[in-house]
Phi, psi and omega in degrees: 000138180278126181271173180301320181295323179295318181295321179295319179296317178298318180297315180299318179296319179298319180295319180296316180295319180296316180296320180299316179297317182291322179293323177297319178294323181295328180298332184272349181288150172294161183304322178247106184283147175294148182297129177232121183285162177291147181240319185260170178297320179296318180295318178299318180296317180292322177302314181296319180294313180299318180299319182289312186284318182273351180055048179232136180210127002274168175236125176264162185286348176254005176291140183279131181304314181289324178297330180278001178099008180287152177205191182292334178296312180286333188299322181299316181291317180301312183294320179298317180289326177294318178298319180295330179277003177092010180262115186273084177232160176245172181300320181293327175301318180293314183291327178279318184289315171072336178236156179296323179303313181290313184295320178296324177293321177295322178295322179292329181279348184288154179293130180296139175223163179291146177285128180301151178293153178298143183290152176281117180259008183274352178104169183284155179284128183302132176085347179292136181247140183231154173296160177285154174288167183307310183287328177301325180300313179294320179299317180296318180304313181286326185292326184252003184269030179095005180289162177289158187301339183281359181298124178061027173265134182249129174243117171260124185239143174202169175245126179257115183253126182132180181282110181266122173276099188300318182292319178294322180294316178299316182295323179297315179296314182296324180295317180291321178299319180288330185279346183239095181305330180300332179289341181260028180288141169230161182249127175260115184219334183288141174059038176211157184286321184232122179291156178214173178238145178227158183245111192268119176287152174088350177292146173240153184273124177295125178230123188231138172253123186245130178255139177260018177063229185263012179294147174209171177059225183297324180295321179295315180296321178297319180295321179292320178299319178292324177299316179298317181294317179295324178299320179289322180295330181296323183058208180218150170274103189295331183275335183260324182069185349292159185256029171205157179204166182226136176232132175237134181237114178300136178233080185084184186287340186223035177205147177223144166269132184241131179231111176256116183245133177210160176276139183297342175301334187272317190225149166256179184296323178299312181294325177305315180293323178297318179296314180299319179301313181294320181298312183288329174296318180287326176297319178299317180296315180297320178295332179273005178085011179257155180289156174292136180219076182299148176298142172271092187278154177305142188287136173294333180297328177300317177296318181297323175295318176299317182296318181295335183272358183285147180287174177299157179303149178289091186300322182296318179299311184290326176294323178293322183279325191236350189302326182257024181301122185288328183191163173292158179248113183227146180241354184233164176283176182294149179197354179238110184246125179054039175078009184259131176255124174263105192257154173204166177298126187273140172292158184221141176241127179248140174228107179278124179281138182296157183306318179301327179292319178300315179296320181292323177298316179296318180294322179297317178297319179295322185282320190244354180070029179245125184284159177298323178299321177298319178300318180294316178301312181297319179298318180293323178299318178294319179295323175298322176298322177297317182291323188259346183076019181239155177254018179217104189234167181222139175207175182269130175252121180271128185240158184296330180074002184266110182292120186296339181283354181269113184302136176076007188295332181286349181250009185265147180256129178167193181254095183257328193301151179214154177238127183234158181284127175248116178261128185231100169288144180228077181297135187298329185270002180286147173283135187304314183297318178293322178296321177299321177299322178292320177299318180295323178294321178294322175297320178298322177297321178294320180299327178290345183234025190287358179267358187276140178282138179302320181297324179288326176297314181299319179291321181298318184273341181081030179275133184228028179296126178293140178084006177097166182279336184205162178230016174225147178227154177244129180241117173256116183292101185243046178225153179296141180244121181256332182242118181231161172298134183098346178292153174239127183225120175050045177084005179245133174257130183266118181237159173052044180286125179211157179233128178248125184214146174253109183269354178092358179244145182294338179219124177239118177259124183238138178235127176247118181278189179117196182289334177236074184296143183231132167262130185225139177233128170251137188213157176275111186287352173275350184237344178218152178250160186298316179303320180293319180292316179298317179298324179295316178297317180295322177294324178294320177296320176298320179298316179301315178301316183294320179292316180297326182284326185209081179286354180270358180288169180275149181299321180298320178294319179296319180298316179299320180295320182288325176299317178295319179296321180297315180298316180296315179297319180295318177299318179297314182295317179292323177298317178298322179294317178296320178297318179294320178297320178297319179295321178295320180294318178300318179297319179294322179297317181294321181290328184269349182306141005267024180297152181284131178234129179302139179280133179160181184281335183075006184247057183303128177063024178060034176114012172082005183248161181284133179277159172292155179303141176294146179296152179254131180280179187296340179270002178087009182265140177273000000 
């Protein structure tokens, strides 16, 4: 008798063979395939989904996903809607298959499963308590383990220019807060074995308007800076809630500074955008004389129920991926003692990639089926190799955490995101393009397991490295963005939009795709210095250029080139810092003359902060 494991193995083999045949056939197609209409129900469903998500019409079943502008950002939404339509496909099926003909065939070859029940949109049951999500568990541990109040606190700041109807703005926020029980989450953890989260009815969101009196100019800015610092020092009472608040400060007759502060336990970045969208939609309605009518979004509680029903981690997979890990991969010195985070507003370095690079990334994806996010992940793995002298590294990959098989999950508000260990070997003799395909496949494997807690993985594999397996994470912003800096909504222009967040790692590399792609690094300035971080971003940009120019080169050659670029960039950054310090010292000497001033550069320790480790060459020398 054939058992379930045998049937799954046969099915997997059938899918691989089917995909191989279709991919081989795809290689023979011309770059621009002739329009072919949908024939089956699955193809019709996918055509409709692609047209909606990619905003392209018409779509033929042989049109290439990447040629139509698809990427990893759209893939999550496409797969979620396909799952809701009963098509059992994963993100990697979409990225590998590339055409509706292929993807629909993979869906047909998949093992039939029951369609999940429609989500409850009526909200969470009052008083019901649920376990924390995987990442929430780690956040709570650091938040209450003696860390400073700013741990995992998020501040979204912007300037609203135009005539602000304060009462309508307040009402819009309160309406959205009331409509989404997940926003009224509190954590129950004291005096119990296992912490949980509950959604408290009747909570209201604190909204405060603060006046600075007659202050103006520099004094006004100083007062606002102190307000931001005090807001972070206040933190939140996790057990009582609410875990978010809003402060608005009038800045003249037609501008306000807006600060929305919340604990990261409540929301991820995707949900943040959903909340902002709803707030401004309701503000627009109120300004037009209509009542607030917040969307009834799919319940976060549905996801928590799904999460509780998941089996134990796939121990064999994690042992295969991590069991022989030689050592943890770290780029910074110690800074977290006994689970305590000493937080402060983190400095940030932004590097906007030029328009030609954005175009080249899109063209590369269309030609080779490799997403821009995969290139960034691979680039960071090589840079970690430069820093550590190893060709096998590990770091944290942050994933959306939204299971595509859960109906409505892309429209739900809550804390879904998760960070898992991504191990990337980079053999020197590998061809870069083939190696990129392997990195993308490893990312796909993580997405299939993105609900697993990092702590459970460590216990399953038996890893006991003190201080964690890694101290850097990569975040690819893979969610739809509705509210951006420069947008105008109901007579308000949104300016200087920024988000300040403490993620608990000394180095966070973030990539935002689009027409103006940005590489961004947030770092702990007590453990890394700005010249090293800036040099790293510049080296990563050089790496992207090198891969786009020659994906057929060897990984070892690319690594050597990037190591040289990192050293050159670091020398340039440190030289500029020394020059600036010298100019400041000369100015101080002139102002203080004839007072005695010690002779020297004045740039102790290259700005007094710890540098990133020097790269190690192939011979192991620093």
